[in-house]
Phi, psi and omega in degrees: 000134178290158183301318183293328177294320177295320183291321178297323181292319182295318187251032183297337187278020174099356184262009187296127174241114181297348184234044173297158176064025175235130180226122178242127178268133175244114186228166183149182176296153181296340177272007186271014175059049181294317180299319175302318183294319178301321181294308183300324178275353180054044182297324183291338181291343176282357183087014183274144180264130181275131172238107191236111179295324179293319180293318178301313180304313181297318182296312183293317181300322182297327180282337188258326187240164178271348181221156177253010182283100182300333180299330183271349185230011177302323185272359182273081186295326182294341175264311185295320179304300179300327178297310183302314178297316179302312180303314181296321180296313180295317184295314183293325176300310179303314180297318180298316182297315180291318178296325180301326175270001181059033180291148171299144187230143166245114179253107185253137180183184180273163181268002187291325182261078181295331179295324176294315178302311181300320178302311180297317185298310182298319178294318179288324175300319183298325181262013166105008180285139167271133191228148182216150178230140173250123176260107181276110190255137167226145175287169185302319182299314181297315181303313183292323178297314181298320181299318178289321178294327181266072188303322185297328183239018184291152179229161179305146186305315185297321178290319177297323179295312178299318176299317182295318176299317182296314180295321181294327182288348184272355184301318179296324177300322180297316178298324180287334178276312186265338183093155186301319182285358187235024177234126180236124181260128175241112183280114179253026180285154182298131177096350177276141176288089179295327179300319180290320181295324183287322180297317180299318179293324181295321181297312181301311181297316177304314179298320181290318179302321183276356180289154183303150177292160181287165179300317180296325180295313182295325177296315179302313184297318176300318176294322179298316179300311184299320180295319179297319182296320183295312183301317180296319179297319182293319177297000000 
């Protein structure tokens, strides 16, 4: 039986995801319009499930505070601490649920915490995921303009500058984690032809999405098929 036939047999009950065992990370500064990039690249159209730290943070913060202006609550450790923990709990629960079914993933977040990215990468690699990362880049000038324009989540300029330098410095680490052929940089700076960059990225992502599954992934699918046949025989 061919691999595609095995996949269809495993997910015949309507849960079939054509891109199981695929995980794409979208990272960059929080001001780098990652959500916009996810939409423009039409990543969810591939059947991938979105795990978004930024969205979870905003949703939780709305429930706990009267404002989303981070400039006013950065010093409120009694608020930010519990919010950050809550966000991680929500994100990890979603990730665990999706990974259990080996669903395709879009993991969106900042590039500042490279240790978390490495942890996710190692865990997903162990269970057979093929992984790719898009680094959404903006120059410092664009980043500061976006920070001012996004008044609801704006932060002081000096903090935004420090964050930008920290995120930019992580690019080399992303290459070391994912490998040269699995990192795509999209420049979203003001004045750049973003349409051209997006088209180039779409070609690369489609090629990666359609690449063969890993050996571990194929073994899992075969075991799932074998398990379903055993259950049918018992019934």
